[in-house]
C-alpha positions as CSV (number, residue, x, y, z in Angstrom):
1,X,4.4,30.9,-1.9
2,X,1.7,28.2,-1.5
3,X,-1.1,28.9,0.9
4,X,-2.2,25.3,1.2
5,X,-2.2,23.1,4.3
6,X,-2.8,19.4,4.9
7,X,-6.3,18.1,5.8
8,X,-7.2,14.6,6.9
9,X,-10.6,13.2,7.9
10,X,-10.5,9.9,9.7
11,X,-13.2,7.6,11.1
12,X,-12.4,4.6,13.3
13,X,-12.3,2.2,10.5
14,X,-10.8,4.2,7.6
15,X,-9.4,7.4,6.2
16,X,-12.2,9.3,4.6
17,X,-10.2,12.1,3.0
18,X,-6.6,13.2,2.7
19,X,-5.4,16.2,0.7
20,X,-4.3,19.8,0.6
21,X,-6.4,22.9,0.5
22,X,-6.3,26.6,1.0
23,X,-9.5,26.8,3.1
24,X,-11.7,24.6,5.3
25,X,-14.9,25.6,6.9
26,X,-16.0,23.6,10.0
27,X,-19.3,23.4,11.8
28,X,-18.2,23.9,15.5
29,X,-20.2,24.6,18.6
30,X,-18.6,28.1,18.6
31,X,-20.0,28.6,15.1
32,X,-18.7,28.2,11.6
33,X,-14.9,28.2,11.8
34,X,-12.7,28.9,8.8
35,X,-9.2,27.5,8.8
36,X,-6.5,29.0,6.6
37,X,-2.8,28.3,6.4
38,X,-1.0,29.5,9.6
39,X,-4.2,29.6,11.6
40,X,-3.4,29.6,15.4
41,X,-3.4,26.1,16.9
42,X,-6.9,24.9,17.7
43,X,-8.7,22.0,19.3
44,X,-12.5,22.0,19.2
45,X,-15.6,19.8,18.7
46,X,-17.9,19.4,15.7
47,X,-21.6,19.8,15.8
48,X,-23.9,18.5,13.1
49,X,-23.2,20.3,9.8
50,X,-21.2,20.5,6.6
51,X,-17.4,20.4,6.4
52,X,-16.3,22.3,3.3
53,X,-12.8,21.6,2.1
54,X,-11.9,24.0,-0.7
55,X,-14.6,24.5,-3.3
56,X,-15.2,20.9,-4.3
57,X,-15.2,18.7,-1.3
58,X,-18.2,18.6,1.2
59,X,-18.8,16.2,4.0
60,X,-21.7,15.8,6.5
61,X,-20.7,15.2,10.1
62,X,-22.8,14.8,13.2
63,X,-19.9,15.0,15.7
64,X,-16.2,14.7,16.1
65,X,-13.1,16.5,17.2
66,X,-10.8,18.8,15.3
67,X,-7.2,19.6,15.8
68,X,-5.2,22.2,13.8
69,X,-1.5,22.6,14.4
70,X,1.6,23.3,12.3
71,X,-0.6,23.6,9.2
72,X,-2.1,20.1,9.6
73,X,-5.8,19.8,10.1
74,X,-7.0,16.5,11.6
75,X,-10.8,15.8,11.8
76,X,-11.8,12.7,13.7
77,X,-15.5,11.6,13.5
78,X,-17.5,8.4,13.6
79,X,-20.4,9.9,11.5
80,X,-18.6,11.8,8.7
81,X,-19.8,11.0,5.1
82,X,-19.0,12.6,1.7
83,X,-22.0,14.3,0.2
84,X,-21.1,12.5,-3.1
85,X,-22.0,9.2,-1.4
86,X,-25.2,10.3,0.3
87,X,-28.4,9.2,-1.4
88,X,-31.6,11.3,-1.2
89,X,-33.5,8.4,0.3
90,X,-31.0,8.0,3.2
91,X,-31.1,11.7,3.9
92,X,-34.9,11.7,4.0
93,X,-34.8,8.8,6.5
94,X,-32.2,10.5,8.7
95,X,-34.3,13.8,8.6
96,X,-37.5,12.0,9.6
97,X,-35.7,10.2,12.5
98,X,-34.2,13.4,13.7
99,X,-37.6,15.2,13.5
100,X,-39.2,12.4,15.5
101,X,-36.5,12.5,18.2
102,X,-36.9,16.3,18.4
103,X,-40.6,16.0,19.1
104,X,-40.0,13.6,22.0
105,X,-40.6,15.2,25.4
106,X,-37.9,13.5,27.3
107,X,-34.9,15.0,25.5
108,X,-32.5,17.5,27.0
109,X,-31.9,21.1,25.8
110,X,-28.5,20.0,24.6
111,X,-30.1,17.2,22.5
112,X,-32.6,19.7,21.1
113,X,-29.7,22.0,20.2
114,X,-27.9,19.3,18.4
115,X,-31.0,17.9,16.6
116,X,-31.9,21.3,15.4
117,X,-28.5,21.7,13.7
118,X,-28.8,18.2,12.2
119,X,-32.3,18.8,10.8
120,X,-31.2,22.2,9.4
121,X,-28.2,20.7,7.7
122,X,-30.1,17.7,6.3
123,X,-32.7,20.0,4.8
124,X,-30.0,22.0,3.1
125,X,-28.4,18.9,1.4
126,X,-31.7,17.0,0.7
127,X,-32.0,18.1,-2.9
């Protein structure tokens, strides 16, 4: 019996990914969430981090919403990008901008929380 479920990642202007997988790991505010077939229905929000679909597909997202129901995972995000398409130079620029924003004194604790996750993730993928 197949243990796969459908996954779609959609941004406002295009479909980023559509396929089937046995496992997806999501960076949510509650922590890392792993979705397997027949997971309970779920609606949650993404924080900055990596979306891992199976063993071969990885995406960077800064925000978004997630819905899982009836073995269909839908990820909506305006910032999602495949790691295959991210260039080292762009990652370095994003990292520097995030570090500069974090050092600003007028940001809220929530912004600091989100920026820390963004910086941590960008450092992981900046090979």
